[in-house]
MDAnalysis code that builds the backbone (N, CA, C; Angstrom):
import MDAnalysis as mda
import numpy as np

u = mda.Universe.empty(693, n_residues=231, atom_resindex=np.repeat(np.arange(231), 3), trajectory=True)
u.add_TopologyAttr("name", ["N", "CA", "C"] * 231)
u.add_TopologyAttr("resid", np.arange(1, 232))
u.add_TopologyAttr("resname", ["MET", "SER", "ASP", "ILE", "PHE", "GLN", "GLU", "VAL", "ASP", "GLU", "ASP", "LEU", "ARG", "ARG", "GLU", "ARG", "LEU", "LYS", "ARG", "VAL", "TRP", "ASP", "ARG", "TYR", "GLY", "ILE", "VAL", "VAL", "ILE", "ALA", "ALA", "ALA", "LEU", "LEU", "ILE", "ILE", "VAL", "ILE", "THR", "ALA", "GLY", "TYR", "ARG", "GLY", "TYR", "ASP", "ALA", "TRP", "GLN", "THR", "SER", "ARG", "GLU", "ARG", "ALA", "ALA", "GLY", "ASP", "LEU", "PHE", "VAL", "ALA", "ALA", "LEU", "GLU", "GLU", "ALA", "GLU", "ALA", "THR", "ARG", "THR", "THR", "SER", "ALA", "ALA", "GLN", "THR", "LEU", "ALA", "ALA", "PHE", "ALA", "GLU", "ASP", "ALA", "PRO", "ALA", "GLY", "TYR", "ALA", "MET", "LEU", "ALA", "ARG", "PHE", "ARG", "ALA", "ALA", "THR", "VAL", "TYR", "ALA", "GLN", "ALA", "ASP", "GLN", "PRO", "GLU", "GLN", "ALA", "ARG", "GLU", "MET", "PHE", "ALA", "ALA", "LEU", "VAL", "ALA", "ASP", "SER", "LYS", "LEU", "LYS", "PRO", "ILE", "TYR", "ARG", "ASP", "ILE", "ALA", "ARG", "MET", "ARG", "LEU", "ALA", "GLN", "ILE", "GLU", "LEU", "ASP", "LEU", "GLY", "GLU", "THR", "ASP", "ALA", "ALA", "ARG", "GLN", "THR", "ILE", "ALA", "VAL", "MET", "ALA", "GLU", "ASP", "PRO", "ASN", "ASN", "PRO", "TYR", "SER", "ALA", "SER", "ALA", "GLN", "GLU", "LEU", "MET", "GLY", "LEU", "ILE", "ALA", "TYR", "ALA", "ALA", "ASN", "ASP", "MET", "ALA", "GLY", "ALA", "GLN", "ARG", "TRP", "PHE", "LYS", "THR", "VAL", "ARG", "ASP", "GLY", "ALA", "ASN", "VAL", "PRO", "PRO", "GLY", "LEU", "ARG", "ALA", "ARG", "ALA", "ARG", "PHE", "MET", "VAL", "SER", "LEU", "ILE", "THR", "GLN", "SER", "THR", "ASP", "THR", "ALA", "ALA", "ALA", "SER", "ASP", "ALA", "ALA", "THR", "GLY", "GLU", "THR", "ASN"])
u.atoms.positions = np.array([
    [46.137, 189.844, 49.242],
    [47.146, 189.100, 48.490],
    [48.252, 188.597, 49.421],
    [48.630, 189.416, 50.338],
    [49.711, 189.022, 51.249],
    [49.335, 187.778, 52.037],
    [48.026, 187.631, 52.375],
    [47.586, 186.452, 53.109],
    [47.755, 185.202, 52.269],
    [47.500, 185.322, 50.999],
    [47.630, 184.173, 50.099],
    [49.080, 183.732, 50.024],
    [49.990, 184.734, 49.856],
    [51.413, 184.395, 49.786],
    [51.902, 183.761, 51.100],
    [51.366, 184.267, 52.203],
    [51.770, 183.724, 53.507],
    [51.313, 182.283, 53.651],
    [50.083, 181.999, 53.209],
    [49.563, 180.642, 53.305],
    [50.372, 179.694, 52.411],
    [50.714, 180.181, 51.203],
    [51.511, 179.357, 50.298],
    [52.884, 179.063, 50.923],
    [53.478, 180.081, 51.559],
    [54.794, 179.926, 52.181],
    [54.734, 178.926, 53.328],
    [53.654, 178.984, 54.130],
    [53.500, 178.043, 55.227],
    [53.308, 176.626, 54.711],
    [52.550, 176.497, 53.607],
    [52.352, 175.173, 53.028],
    [53.681, 174.589, 52.553],
    [54.497, 175.438, 51.947],
    [55.797, 174.973, 51.466],
    [56.689, 174.539, 52.620],
    [56.651, 175.301, 53.728],
    [57.458, 174.946, 54.894],
    [57.003, 173.621, 55.491],
    [55.651, 173.447, 55.554],
    [55.130, 172.191, 56.077],
    [55.526, 171.019, 55.183],
    [55.505, 171.252, 53.870],
    [55.861, 170.196, 52.935],
    [57.337, 169.824, 53.064],
    [58.175, 170.837, 53.222],
    [59.606, 170.559, 53.395],
    [59.848, 169.819, 54.714],
    [59.153, 170.247, 55.765],
    [59.306, 169.615, 57.069],
    [58.858, 168.160, 57.018],
    [57.754, 167.914, 56.275],
    [57.243, 166.551, 56.147],
    [58.252, 165.669, 55.424],
    [58.857, 166.216, 54.350],
    [59.833, 165.423, 53.615],
    [61.065, 165.106, 54.496],
    [61.492, 166.113, 55.269],
    [62.629, 165.894, 56.167],
    [62.286, 164.848, 57.220],
    [61.093, 164.965, 57.795],
    [60.686, 164.011, 58.820],
    [60.575, 162.600, 58.258],
    [59.956, 162.516, 57.042],
    [59.830, 161.197, 56.413],
    [61.199, 160.561, 56.189],
    [62.183, 161.416, 55.923],
    [63.515, 160.894, 55.605],
    [64.348, 160.616, 56.851],
    [64.269, 161.503, 57.846],
    [65.153, 161.394, 59.012],
    [64.423, 161.145, 60.336],
    [63.122, 161.012, 60.290],
    [62.362, 160.850, 61.537],
    [62.798, 159.654, 62.343],
    [63.024, 158.512, 61.671],
    [63.426, 157.311, 62.373],
    [64.783, 157.485, 63.058],
    [65.663, 158.280, 62.417],
    [66.979, 158.540, 63.003],
    [66.841, 159.375, 64.270],
    [65.972, 160.375, 64.219],
    [65.745, 161.223, 65.391],
    [65.186, 160.408, 66.546],
    [64.210, 159.558, 66.234],
    [63.611, 158.720, 67.273],
    [64.657, 157.769, 67.872],
    [65.453, 157.153, 66.993],
    [66.490, 156.223, 67.459],
    [67.509, 156.939, 68.343],
    [67.904, 158.146, 67.941],
    [68.866, 158.907, 68.731],
    [68.298, 159.253, 70.102],
    [67.023, 159.633, 70.131],
    [66.392, 159.968, 71.399],
    [66.317, 158.757, 72.312],
    [65.945, 157.598, 71.725],
    [65.886, 156.369, 72.521],
    [67.259, 155.981, 73.035],
    [68.291, 156.173, 72.187],
    [69.653, 155.839, 72.601],
    [70.094, 156.692, 73.773],
    [69.771, 157.975, 73.729],
    [70.116, 158.871, 74.835],
    [69.433, 158.422, 76.126],
    [68.155, 158.028, 75.999],
    [67.414, 157.573, 77.178],
    [68.039, 156.310, 77.761],
    [68.384, 155.377, 76.847],
    [68.969, 154.114, 77.294],
    [70.327, 154.344, 77.963],
    [71.172, 155.196, 77.338],
    [72.496, 155.477, 77.896],
    [72.376, 156.140, 79.262],
    [71.455, 157.106, 79.372],
    [71.267, 157.804, 80.645],
    [70.807, 156.847, 81.734],
    [69.832, 156.005, 81.374],
    [69.327, 155.037, 82.353],
    [70.421, 154.043, 82.739],
    [71.198, 153.605, 81.735],
    [72.273, 152.661, 82.009],
    [73.338, 153.261, 82.906],
    [73.705, 154.512, 82.641],
    [74.720, 155.177, 83.460],
    [74.243, 155.327, 84.892],
    [72.982, 155.742, 85.036],
    [72.462, 155.917, 86.398],
    [72.375, 154.582, 87.124],
    [71.995, 153.546, 86.394],
    [71.939, 152.224, 87.001],
    [73.319, 151.748, 87.415],
    [74.306, 151.952, 86.535],
    [75.682, 151.538, 86.854],
    [76.224, 152.341, 88.028],
    [75.927, 153.641, 88.030],
    [76.412, 154.492, 89.117],
    [75.821, 154.036, 90.457],
    [74.537, 153.699, 90.451],
    [73.901, 153.229, 91.683],
    [74.486, 151.892, 92.113],
    [74.736, 151.007, 91.124],
    [75.332, 149.699, 91.450],
    [76.743, 149.864, 92.000],
    [77.520, 150.768, 91.372],
    [78.894, 150.993, 91.817],
    [78.917, 151.570, 93.225],
    [78.021, 152.508, 93.498],
    [77.949, 153.102, 94.832],
    [77.585, 152.051, 95.879],
    [76.617, 151.213, 95.532],
    [76.204, 150.149, 96.451],
    [77.345, 149.166, 96.683],
    [78.066, 148.842, 95.604],
    [79.183, 147.899, 95.708],
    [80.290, 148.464, 96.591],
    [80.588, 149.754, 96.422],
    [81.645, 150.364, 97.216],
    [81.251, 150.455, 98.693],
    [79.985, 150.727, 98.947],
    [79.534, 150.774, 100.344],
    [79.655, 149.400, 100.988],
    [79.252, 148.375, 100.251],
    [79.351, 147.012, 100.777],
    [80.814, 146.633, 100.994],
    [81.671, 147.018, 100.034],
    [83.101, 146.732, 100.166],
    [83.681, 147.465, 101.365],
    [83.242, 148.695, 101.584],
    [83.725, 149.459, 102.729],
    [83.368, 148.787, 104.043],
    [82.142, 148.263, 104.134],
    [81.720, 147.570, 105.357],
    [82.570, 146.312, 105.592],
    [82.795, 145.557, 104.511],
    [83.602, 144.346, 104.631],
    [85.047, 144.676, 105.005],
    [85.555, 145.764, 104.432],
    [86.928, 146.158, 104.708],
    [87.095, 146.551, 106.176],
    [86.153, 147.320, 106.677],
    [86.200, 147.721, 108.087],
    [86.154, 146.494, 108.987],
    [85.295, 145.532, 108.652],
    [85.199, 144.312, 109.462],
    [86.512, 143.536, 109.439],
    [87.138, 143.457, 108.247],
    [88.410, 142.742, 108.127],
    [89.509, 143.462, 108.904],
    [89.497, 144.791, 108.866],
    [90.489, 145.569, 109.616],
    [90.318, 145.369, 111.118],
    [89.076, 145.361, 111.561],
    [88.818, 145.169, 112.994],
    [89.322, 143.804, 113.455],
    [89.129, 142.796, 112.608],
    [89.647, 141.463, 112.950],
    [91.172, 141.480, 113.002],
    [91.769, 142.153, 112.016],
    [93.236, 142.217, 111.977],
    [93.794, 142.947, 113.191],
    [93.157, 144.056, 113.585],
    [93.632, 144.819, 114.737],
    [93.460, 144.023, 116.031],
    [92.386, 143.235, 116.086],
    [92.101, 142.498, 117.315],
    [92.982, 141.273, 117.475],
    [93.320, 140.610, 116.364],
    [94.024, 139.333, 116.473],
    [95.453, 139.355, 115.921],
    [95.649, 140.076, 114.796],
    [96.951, 140.129, 114.122],
    [97.493, 138.718, 113.863],
    [96.619, 137.881, 113.345],
    [96.967, 136.496, 113.081],
    [97.043, 136.236, 111.587],
    [97.572, 135.056, 111.235],
    [97.619, 134.650, 109.836],
    [96.224, 134.583, 109.244],
    [95.271, 134.154, 110.041],
    [93.887, 134.070, 109.578],
    [93.353, 135.445, 109.174],
    [93.655, 136.462, 109.969],
    [93.213, 137.824, 109.656],
    [93.861, 138.316, 108.369],
    [95.133, 138.007, 108.180],
    [95.826, 138.401, 106.950],
    [95.218, 137.702, 105.748],
    [94.861, 136.448, 105.913],
    [94.242, 135.701, 104.815],
    [92.872, 136.279, 104.461],
    [92.137, 136.709, 105.474],
    [90.834, 137.341, 105.232],
    [90.989, 138.608, 104.409],
    [91.971, 139.419, 104.759],
    [92.228, 140.654, 104.012],
    [92.684, 140.351, 102.583],
    [93.533, 139.366, 102.425],
    [94.022, 139.012, 101.088],
    [92.887, 138.497, 100.216],
    [92.001, 137.692, 100.793],
    [90.852, 137.183, 100.036],
    [89.902, 138.314, 99.663],
    [89.688, 139.243, 100.587],
    [88.838, 140.406, 100.306],
    [89.385, 141.209, 99.135],
    [90.706, 141.354, 99.071],
    [91.340, 142.176, 98.042],
    [91.134, 141.618, 96.632],
    [90.890, 140.322, 96.522],
    [90.782, 139.704, 95.203],
    [89.586, 140.221, 94.411],
    [88.479, 140.553, 95.096],
    [87.261, 140.983, 94.395],
    [86.819, 142.403, 94.763],
    [87.592, 143.082, 95.559],
    [87.201, 144.418, 96.024],
    [87.499, 145.475, 94.974],
    [86.823, 146.636, 95.049],
    [87.186, 147.762, 94.187],
    [88.656, 148.125, 94.354],
    [89.235, 148.746, 93.337],
    [90.688, 148.949, 93.284],
    [91.268, 149.605, 94.538],
    [90.639, 150.674, 95.002],
    [91.178, 151.385, 96.163],
    [91.184, 150.529, 97.412],
    [90.060, 149.872, 97.689],
    [89.983, 148.997, 98.852],
    [90.924, 147.806, 98.702],
    [91.045, 147.295, 97.483],
    [91.917, 146.142, 97.241],
    [93.366, 146.477, 97.583],
    [93.811, 147.650, 97.162],
    [95.188, 148.043, 97.456],
    [95.414, 148.171, 98.958],
    [94.496, 148.836, 99.646],
    [94.629, 149.008, 101.095],
    [94.632, 147.652, 101.803],
    [93.782, 146.748, 101.339],
    [93.709, 145.428, 101.967],
    [94.997, 144.647, 101.750],
    [95.582, 144.773, 100.564],
    [96.841, 144.072, 100.294],
    [97.969, 144.597, 101.184],
    [98.036, 145.912, 101.340],
    [99.044, 146.488, 102.227],
    [98.852, 146.003, 103.665],
    [97.593, 146.048, 104.096],
    [97.328, 145.667, 105.486],
    [97.576, 144.181, 105.702],
    [97.208, 143.363, 104.730],
    [97.431, 141.921, 104.853],
    [98.921, 141.617, 104.977],
    [99.736, 142.285, 104.160],
    [101.183, 142.077, 104.217],
    [101.733, 142.483, 105.579],
    [101.241, 143.588, 106.109],
    [101.688, 144.053, 107.425],
    [101.286, 143.076, 108.521],
    [100.065, 142.560, 108.444],
    [99.605, 141.599, 109.451],
    [100.413, 140.312, 109.376],
    [100.756, 139.881, 108.164],
    [101.617, 138.705, 108.031],
    [102.947, 138.928, 108.762],
    [103.511, 140.129, 108.587],
    [104.775, 140.442, 109.265],
    [104.595, 140.439, 110.778],
    [103.474, 141.004, 111.249],
    [103.207, 141.046, 112.685],
    [102.955, 139.652, 113.261],
    [102.438, 138.765, 112.406],
    [102.139, 137.402, 112.835],
    [103.341, 136.482, 112.680],
    [104.511, 137.086, 112.475],
    [105.754, 136.324, 112.336],
    [105.702, 135.383, 111.126],
    [105.176, 135.924, 110.035],
    [105.142, 135.193, 108.772],
    [105.830, 136.072, 107.703],
    [107.141, 136.293, 107.838],
    [107.821, 137.239, 106.950],
    [107.845, 136.814, 105.490],
    [107.835, 135.517, 105.226],
    [107.869, 135.063, 103.839],
    [106.593, 135.473, 103.101],
    [105.441, 135.300, 103.759],
    [104.182, 135.722, 103.135],
    [104.134, 137.237, 102.983],
    [104.645, 137.945, 104.008],
    [104.676, 139.403, 103.932],
    [105.556, 139.857, 102.777],
    [106.717, 139.239, 102.637],
    [107.615, 139.597, 101.544],
    [106.961, 139.339, 100.191],
    [106.266, 138.227, 100.075],
    [105.608, 137.898, 98.808],
    [104.561, 138.945, 98.431],
    [103.775, 139.382, 99.425],
    [102.721, 140.352, 99.139],
    [103.293, 141.729, 98.819],
    [104.325, 142.149, 99.555],
    [104.931, 143.446, 99.260],
    [105.635, 143.423, 97.902],
    [106.251, 142.298, 97.556],
    [106.904, 142.181, 96.252],
    [105.876, 142.289, 95.127],
    [104.685, 141.706, 95.348],
    [103.621, 141.799, 94.347],
    [103.142, 143.240, 94.191],
    [103.076, 143.975, 95.281],
    [102.683, 145.388, 95.213],
    [103.731, 146.208, 94.466],
    [105.006, 145.933, 94.731],
    [106.086, 146.639, 94.030],
    [105.994, 146.399, 92.527],
    [105.634, 145.181, 92.134],
    [105.605, 144.806, 90.710],
    [104.302, 145.177, 90.017],
    [103.323, 145.670, 90.767],
    [102.005, 145.970, 90.189],
    [102.033, 147.310, 89.452],
    [102.087, 147.255, 88.133],
    [102.179, 148.480, 87.325],
    [100.895, 149.305, 87.350],
    [99.805, 148.740, 87.852],
    [98.543, 149.482, 87.925],
    [98.539, 150.481, 89.088],
    [99.428, 150.278, 90.042],
    [99.488, 151.177, 91.189],
    [100.302, 152.415, 90.861],
    [99.994, 153.517, 91.512],
    [100.767, 154.737, 91.344],
    [102.172, 154.534, 91.919],
    [103.167, 155.196, 91.315],
    [104.550, 155.012, 91.787],
    [104.726, 155.251, 93.275],
    [104.016, 156.196, 93.841],
    [104.195, 156.507, 95.259],
    [103.801, 155.315, 96.134],
    [102.750, 154.576, 95.738],
    [102.334, 153.414, 96.522],
    [103.316, 152.259, 96.324],
    [103.832, 152.123, 95.112],
    [104.821, 151.073, 94.868],
    [106.105, 151.356, 95.651],
    [106.445, 152.633, 95.810],
    [107.634, 152.980, 96.594],
    [107.444, 152.656, 98.074],
    [106.235, 152.889, 98.572],
    [105.958, 152.529, 99.973],
    [106.117, 151.026, 100.157],
    [105.591, 150.260, 99.208],
    [105.732, 148.802, 99.271],
    [107.202, 148.393, 99.167],
    [107.961, 149.123, 98.359],
    [109.387, 148.823, 98.195],
    [110.134, 149.029, 99.521],
    [109.787, 150.099, 100.227],
    [110.404, 150.353, 101.532],
    [110.099, 149.212, 102.499],
    [108.841, 148.801, 102.553],
    [108.461, 147.734, 103.483],
    [109.121, 146.417, 103.093],
    [109.225, 146.162, 101.797],
    [109.867, 144.934, 101.329],
    [111.332, 144.900, 101.759],
    [112.031, 146.009, 101.572],
    [113.444, 146.071, 101.956],
    [113.614, 145.890, 103.459],
    [112.707, 146.447, 104.252],
    [112.785, 146.286, 105.709],
    [112.621, 144.823, 106.112],
    [111.699, 144.134, 105.453],
    [111.490, 142.718, 105.767],
    [112.700, 141.894, 105.347],
    [113.251, 142.199, 104.176],
    [114.446, 141.488, 103.723],
    [115.615, 141.723, 104.675],
    [115.716, 142.931, 105.200],
    [116.762, 143.230, 106.178],
    [116.538, 142.432, 107.463],
    [115.279, 142.370, 107.912],
    [114.965, 141.596, 109.117],
    [115.294, 140.115, 108.927],
    [115.175, 139.639, 107.692],
    [115.485, 138.244, 107.395],
    [116.981, 138.014, 107.216],
    [117.758, 139.085, 107.295],
    [119.204, 138.969, 107.134],
    [119.658, 138.925, 105.693],
    [118.756, 139.232, 104.766],
    [119.074, 139.201, 103.334],
    [119.503, 140.608, 102.889],
    [120.703, 140.988, 103.318],
    [121.153, 142.360, 103.084],
    [121.357, 142.674, 101.604],
    [121.832, 141.719, 100.822],
    [122.026, 141.967, 99.390],
    [120.687, 142.221, 98.697],
    [119.694, 141.407, 99.016],
    [118.367, 141.585, 98.425],
    [117.766, 142.920, 98.849],
    [117.919, 143.258, 100.130],
    [117.381, 144.527, 100.632],
    [118.046, 145.707, 99.930],
    [119.353, 145.612, 99.731],
    [120.087, 146.692, 99.051],
    [119.593, 146.866, 97.618],
    [119.401, 145.771, 96.914],
    [118.931, 145.836, 95.532],
    [117.510, 146.390, 95.456],
    [116.700, 146.074, 96.451],
    [115.315, 146.540, 96.459],
    [115.220, 148.049, 96.626],
    [116.014, 148.609, 97.520],
    [115.835, 150.010, 97.913],
    [116.787, 150.977, 97.221],
    [117.834, 150.469, 96.578],
    [118.861, 151.352, 96.009],
    [118.289, 152.346, 95.008],
    [117.330, 151.908, 94.199],
    [116.780, 152.784, 93.169],
    [116.121, 154.023, 93.777],
    [115.558, 153.888, 94.963],
    [114.943, 155.031, 95.635],
    [115.987, 155.896, 96.318],
    [116.973, 155.262, 96.947],
    [117.999, 156.003, 97.680],
    [118.843, 156.864, 96.751],
    [119.022, 156.411, 95.526],
    [119.886, 157.119, 94.582],
    [119.135, 158.133, 93.727],
    [117.840, 158.267, 93.945],
    [117.036, 159.218, 93.181],
    [116.700, 160.420, 94.066],
    [117.369, 161.562, 93.874],
    [117.125, 162.724, 94.744],
    [115.718, 163.306, 94.600],
    [115.037, 162.961, 93.504],
    [113.692, 163.479, 93.285],
    [112.613, 162.595, 93.895],
    [113.009, 161.455, 94.415],
    [112.030, 160.568, 95.035],
    [111.608, 161.148, 96.388],
    [110.304, 161.235, 96.664],
    [109.864, 161.842, 97.930],
    [110.310, 161.064, 99.161],
    [110.689, 159.813, 98.979],
    [111.136, 158.994, 100.093],
    [112.638, 158.725, 100.053],
    [113.371, 159.541, 99.320],
    [114.807, 159.273, 99.139],
    [115.557, 159.288, 100.474],
    [115.240, 160.233, 101.354],
    [115.954, 160.312, 102.636],
    [115.697, 159.062, 103.480],
    [114.461, 158.594, 103.520],
    [114.147, 157.368, 104.269],
    [114.843, 156.169, 103.642],
    [114.906, 156.150, 102.304],
    [115.588, 155.055, 101.615],
    [117.088, 155.099, 101.898],
    [117.647, 156.289, 101.979],
    [119.077, 156.421, 102.292],
    [119.362, 155.948, 103.717],
    [118.475, 156.262, 104.635],
    [118.636, 155.775, 106.003],
    [118.611, 154.250, 106.008],
    [117.696, 153.667, 105.258],
    [117.603, 152.211, 105.197],
    [118.857, 151.611, 104.560],
    [119.390, 152.279, 103.558],
    [120.648, 151.818, 102.955],
    [121.768, 151.838, 103.997],
    [121.777, 152.864, 104.855],
    [122.763, 152.928, 105.926],
    [122.614, 151.775, 106.904],
    [121.368, 151.449, 107.251],
    [121.121, 150.334, 108.165],
    [121.516, 148.999, 107.540],
    [121.278, 148.869, 106.246],
    [121.654, 147.633, 105.543],
    [123.174, 147.473, 105.557],
    [123.878, 148.567, 105.260],
    [125.342, 148.518, 105.277],
    [125.851, 148.221, 106.688],
    [125.219, 148.813, 107.679],
    [125.630, 148.578, 109.076],
    [125.426, 147.112, 109.445],
    [124.288, 146.545, 109.023],
    [124.018, 145.139, 109.325],
    [125.008, 144.216, 108.627],
    [125.506, 144.641, 107.466],
    [126.477, 143.850, 106.713],
    [127.908, 144.116, 107.159],
    [128.042, 144.895, 108.231],
    [129.354, 145.253, 108.788],
    [130.190, 146.083, 107.816],
    [129.503, 146.830, 106.944],
    [130.174, 147.744, 106.024],
    [130.111, 149.134, 106.652],
    [131.034, 149.412, 107.572],
    [130.971, 150.657, 108.330],
    [131.218, 151.882, 107.458],
    [132.091, 151.736, 106.474],
    [132.365, 152.874, 105.590],
    [131.117, 153.224, 104.778],
    [130.462, 152.190, 104.251],
    [129.238, 152.427, 103.491],
    [128.130, 152.986, 104.356],
    [127.993, 152.440, 105.559],
    [126.966, 152.926, 106.476],
    [127.187, 154.392, 106.825],
    [128.436, 154.737, 107.128],
    [128.748, 156.120, 107.477],
    [128.458, 157.068, 106.315],
    [128.779, 156.610, 105.109],
    [128.537, 157.453, 103.924],
    [127.047, 157.732, 103.759],
    [126.214, 156.706, 103.915],
    [124.781, 156.902, 103.730],
    [124.184, 157.766, 104.846],
    [124.619, 157.537, 106.075],
    [124.072, 158.335, 107.179],
    [124.518, 159.793, 107.091],
    [125.718, 160.022, 106.594],
    [126.150, 161.408, 106.386],
    [125.325, 162.071, 105.282],
    [124.965, 161.311, 104.273],
    [124.120, 161.846, 103.199],
    [122.778, 162.305, 103.751],
    [122.225, 161.510, 104.650],
    [120.953, 161.887, 105.279],
    [121.150, 163.087, 106.195],
    [122.196, 163.037, 107.001],
    [122.463, 164.115, 107.969],
    [122.635, 165.467, 107.280],
    [123.289, 165.461, 106.136],
    [123.619, 166.709, 105.457],
    [122.643, 167.055, 104.334],
    [121.616, 166.233, 104.143],
    [120.690, 166.462, 103.038],
    [119.754, 167.624, 103.286],
    [119.205, 168.133, 102.187],
    [118.242, 169.236, 102.282],
    [116.835, 168.684, 102.506],
    [116.026, 169.434, 103.257],
    [114.618, 169.098, 103.485],
    [114.434, 167.724, 104.138],
    [115.370, 167.336, 104.985],
    [115.259, 166.072, 105.711],
    [114.480, 166.331, 106.999],
    [113.471, 165.530, 107.306],
    [112.716, 165.731, 108.548],
    [113.638, 165.706, 109.772],
    [113.350, 166.525, 110.775],
    [114.227, 166.628, 111.954],
    [114.517, 165.291, 112.627],
    [113.492, 164.463, 112.792],
    [113.696, 163.180, 113.446],
    [114.640, 162.281, 112.676],
    [114.481, 162.273, 111.368],
    [115.347, 161.461, 110.513],
    [116.779, 161.983, 110.541],
    [116.938, 163.296, 110.524],
    [118.276, 163.889, 110.580],
    [118.947, 163.574, 111.925],
    [118.168, 163.609, 113.002],
    [118.731, 163.316, 114.325],
    [119.205, 161.864, 114.409],
    [118.434, 160.949, 113.838],
    [118.852, 159.545, 113.851],
    [120.131, 159.352, 113.043],
    [120.214, 160.031, 111.911],
    [121.413, 159.923, 111.076],
    [122.622, 160.487, 111.804],
    [122.437, 161.609, 112.498],
    [123.540, 162.212, 113.250],
    [124.019, 161.257, 114.345],
    [123.076, 160.621, 115.007],
    [123.430, 159.659, 116.050],
    [124.217, 158.483, 115.473],
    [123.766, 157.961, 114.322],
    [124.447, 156.809, 113.721],
    [125.851, 157.173, 113.238],
    [126.017, 158.370, 112.704],
    [127.356, 158.804, 112.287],
    [128.275, 158.866, 113.501],
    [127.764, 159.428, 114.593],
    [128.564, 159.513, 115.821],
    [128.896, 158.127, 116.360],
    [127.915, 157.224, 116.346],
    [128.121, 155.867, 116.840],
    [129.173, 155.126, 116.018],
    [129.075, 155.247, 114.699],
    [130.017, 154.553, 113.820],
    [131.417, 155.135, 113.972],
    [131.508, 156.464, 114.067],
    [132.807, 157.116, 114.245],
    [133.463, 156.661, 115.537],
    [132.682, 156.642, 116.616],
    [133.200, 156.215, 117.908],
    [133.640, 154.756, 117.856],
    [132.822, 153.909, 117.220],
    [133.146, 152.489, 117.118],
    [134.404, 152.277, 116.295],
    [134.533, 153.037, 115.205],
    [135.712, 152.914, 114.345],
    [136.967, 153.376, 115.065],
    [136.853, 154.484, 115.798],
    [138.014, 154.998, 116.550],
    [138.433, 154.012, 117.637],
    [137.447, 153.409, 118.306],
    [137.750, 152.440, 119.366],
    [138.450, 151.224, 118.788],
    [137.940, 150.753, 117.617],
    [138.555, 149.595, 116.971],
    [139.986, 149.903, 116.531],
    [140.187, 151.122, 116.009],
    [141.520, 151.504, 115.571],
    [142.482, 151.583, 116.750],
    [142.031, 152.142, 117.888],
    [142.869, 152.238, 119.091],
    [143.205, 150.863, 119.618],
    [142.219, 149.964, 119.559],
    [142.451, 148.599, 120.039],
    [143.491, 147.885, 119.175],
    [143.353, 148.090, 117.857],
    [144.306, 147.469, 116.941],
    [145.735, 148.008, 117.180],
    [145.808, 149.326, 117.437],
    [147.124, 149.949, 117.674],
    [147.742, 149.404, 118.959],
    [146.920, 149.258, 119.983],
    [147.417, 148.753, 121.267],
    [147.877, 147.310, 121.123],
    [147.151, 146.528, 120.349],
    [147.520, 145.131, 120.122],
    [148.841, 145.054, 119.369],
    [149.009, 145.962, 118.390],
    [150.236, 145.989, 117.606],
    [151.431, 146.354, 118.468],
    [151.239, 147.291, 119.386],
    [152.333, 147.699, 120.258],
    [152.717, 146.559, 121.211],
    [151.690, 145.827, 121.666],
    [151.951, 144.714, 122.585],
    [152.752, 143.619, 121.891],
    [152.387, 143.361, 120.629],
    [153.079, 142.322, 119.879],
    [154.503, 142.791, 119.516],
])
């Protein structure tokens, strides 16, 4: 008797399974095919992306070698053109290098334009935009545009949490010095000299500039006093 009940139970299970399969079988098959397609697509995309990055890396190295060998406007243009279609990481590096080569090739206007674009690029991480901001301010200072340089770098110099704040403060001191604002220059260099966690080389330069400005100010004051006594 137990065999009969077992056979009946198996028949019922098969019947239930058949009804479930008849109802949901197409869904199971579709899901399985979808998984296969997605897996194949992902692997294909991954292989394409890897191949693309390798090709971009080769092109980037070639462009860098040209830039290092010539440091011409043509080399900067090659890097800038490469950046337009390159993967994000290579594109950013190429833009930085192109801007630097423009500066080296005595094309500061093009360099300023490229660094300004990097500063304004919200897709870049803040740390990279800050590096571009530093380079932009340096170029503006070299061009004698002290007001523009001050506006560019002030946001970094005044932020104690910025990892480049000490370098930005030094640059603010140089901008003030170039503008003949000795009081402002001295204030910024003292901030660097007395700041916490300032690299030794940067602190030494700030100490030197404070001493230089103090000596220059004292000499000017003595000269003025001597002139006043003569008159």
